[in-house]
C-alpha positions as CSV (number, residue, x, y, z in Angstrom):
1,X,-14.3,5.2,60.1
2,X,-13.4,8.7,59.0
3,X,-12.8,9.6,55.4
4,X,-8.9,9.7,56.0
5,X,-9.1,6.2,57.5
6,X,-10.6,4.6,54.4
7,X,-7.2,4.0,52.5
8,X,-4.0,2.5,53.5
9,X,-0.7,2.8,51.7
10,X,0.9,-0.6,51.5
11,X,3.8,0.1,49.0
12,X,6.0,3.1,48.2
13,X,9.0,3.4,46.0
14,X,10.9,6.4,44.8
15,X,11.5,10.1,45.9
16,X,11.1,12.5,42.9
17,X,9.1,9.9,40.9
18,X,6.9,8.1,43.2
19,X,4.9,4.8,42.8
20,X,2.5,3.7,45.4
21,X,-0.1,0.9,46.0
22,X,-3.0,1.9,48.3
23,X,-5.8,-0.4,49.5
24,X,-9.4,0.6,50.1
25,X,-10.2,-1.0,53.4
26,X,-13.9,-0.9,52.8
27,X,-13.8,-3.0,49.5
28,X,-10.2,-4.4,49.5
29,X,-9.5,-3.0,46.0
30,X,-6.0,-2.1,45.3
31,X,-5.0,1.2,43.4
32,X,-1.8,2.2,41.8
33,X,-0.8,5.8,42.3
34,X,2.2,7.2,40.2
35,X,3.6,10.9,40.3
36,X,6.4,12.2,38.2
37,X,7.1,15.9,38.4
38,X,3.8,17.9,38.1
39,X,1.7,15.1,36.8
40,X,0.3,11.9,38.5
41,X,-2.4,9.4,38.2
42,X,-4.5,6.9,40.2
43,X,-6.0,3.7,38.7
44,X,-7.2,0.5,40.0
45,X,-4.4,-2.2,39.9
46,X,-5.4,-5.0,37.5
47,X,-4.4,-8.6,37.3
48,X,-3.4,-10.4,34.1
49,X,-7.0,-11.0,33.3
50,X,-7.9,-7.4,33.7
51,X,-9.8,-7.8,37.0
52,X,-9.1,-5.6,39.9
53,X,-6.7,-6.8,42.5
54,X,-8.5,-7.4,45.8
55,X,-6.8,-7.8,49.1
56,X,-8.4,-9.8,51.9
57,X,-10.5,-7.4,54.0
58,X,-9.4,-8.9,57.4
59,X,-5.8,-7.9,56.6
60,X,-6.7,-4.2,56.5
61,X,-9.3,-3.7,59.2
């Protein structure tokens, strides 16, 4: 698996202001990416208990 194959975008919303969800196919951890204009950020997506959202790995392999 090459470095560009590790993450998969599973959700995208917006054009100028973009919100995306990316899944690490090696660990299953979901990340929230948001960009608005010239600024943006990436953070693990957390559930209501503050734990990272983890997708089943067999779905993303």
